[in-house]
C-alpha positions as CSV (number, residue, x, y, z in Angstrom):
1,M,26.5,14.7,-69.7
2,P,23.8,12.1,-70.3
3,K,22.1,13.4,-67.2
4,R,22.0,17.3,-68.2
5,S,20.5,16.1,-71.5
6,G,17.7,14.6,-69.9
7,L,17.2,17.4,-67.9
8,L,16.8,19.5,-70.9
9,K,14.4,17.1,-72.7
10,A,12.3,16.7,-69.0
11,R,12.3,20.6,-69.2
12,L,11.0,21.0,-72.6
13,M,8.4,18.3,-72.1
14,L,7.3,20.4,-68.8
15,R,7.2,23.7,-70.6
16,R,5.6,22.1,-73.8
17,L,2.7,20.5,-71.2
18,F,2.3,23.6,-69.2
19,H,1.9,25.8,-72.6
20,D,-0.6,23.5,-73.8
21,R,-2.8,23.8,-70.9
22,V,-2.3,27.7,-70.8
23,S,-3.0,28.1,-74.4
24,A,-6.2,25.8,-74.1
25,A,-7.8,27.5,-71.1
26,I,-7.1,30.7,-72.9
27,E,-8.7,29.3,-76.1
28,I,-12.0,28.6,-74.5
29,K,-11.9,31.6,-72.3
30,N,-11.5,29.9,-69.2
31,W,-9.8,32.5,-67.4
32,K,-9.7,30.9,-63.9
33,A,-7.9,27.7,-65.1
34,A,-5.6,29.8,-67.2
35,L,-4.5,32.0,-64.3
36,S,-4.3,29.1,-61.8
37,A,-2.0,27.2,-64.5
38,I,0.2,30.5,-65.0
39,E,0.1,31.2,-61.1
40,E,1.3,27.6,-60.8
41,G,3.9,28.2,-63.5
42,I,5.2,31.8,-61.8
43,N,5.7,29.5,-58.5
44,L,7.7,27.1,-60.2
45,N,9.8,29.5,-62.0
46,P,9.8,33.5,-60.3
47,D,12.0,34.7,-62.9
48,S,10.0,33.9,-66.1
49,I,9.1,37.2,-68.0
50,F,7.0,35.0,-70.3
51,L,4.8,33.9,-67.2
52,R,4.5,37.6,-65.7
53,R,3.4,38.9,-69.2
54,N,0.8,36.3,-69.6
55,F,-0.5,36.7,-66.0
56,I,-1.2,40.4,-66.6
57,G,-2.9,39.7,-69.7
58,T,-5.3,36.7,-68.3
59,S,-6.1,38.7,-65.0
60,S,-6.8,41.8,-67.1
61,A,-8.8,40.1,-69.3
62,Q,-10.7,38.3,-66.7
63,S,-11.8,41.6,-65.1
64,K,-13.4,43.1,-68.3
65,P,-17.1,42.5,-68.9
66,G,-18.4,39.5,-71.2
67,P,-20.4,40.4,-74.3
């Protein structure tokens, strides 16, 4: 059972790193970096509805004209 615990910890750590990367890019409105990170996440976890939702939100924000 310890292997499973280690795997869960590793997945949580990767999720946090990914979330921090996407959040930082979105916060500074670096849409290309955010979109790239989200696309990478979708490639690693294609069934994630969270990633798909963010991909749509980020790609639509990127296409809006700036102020």
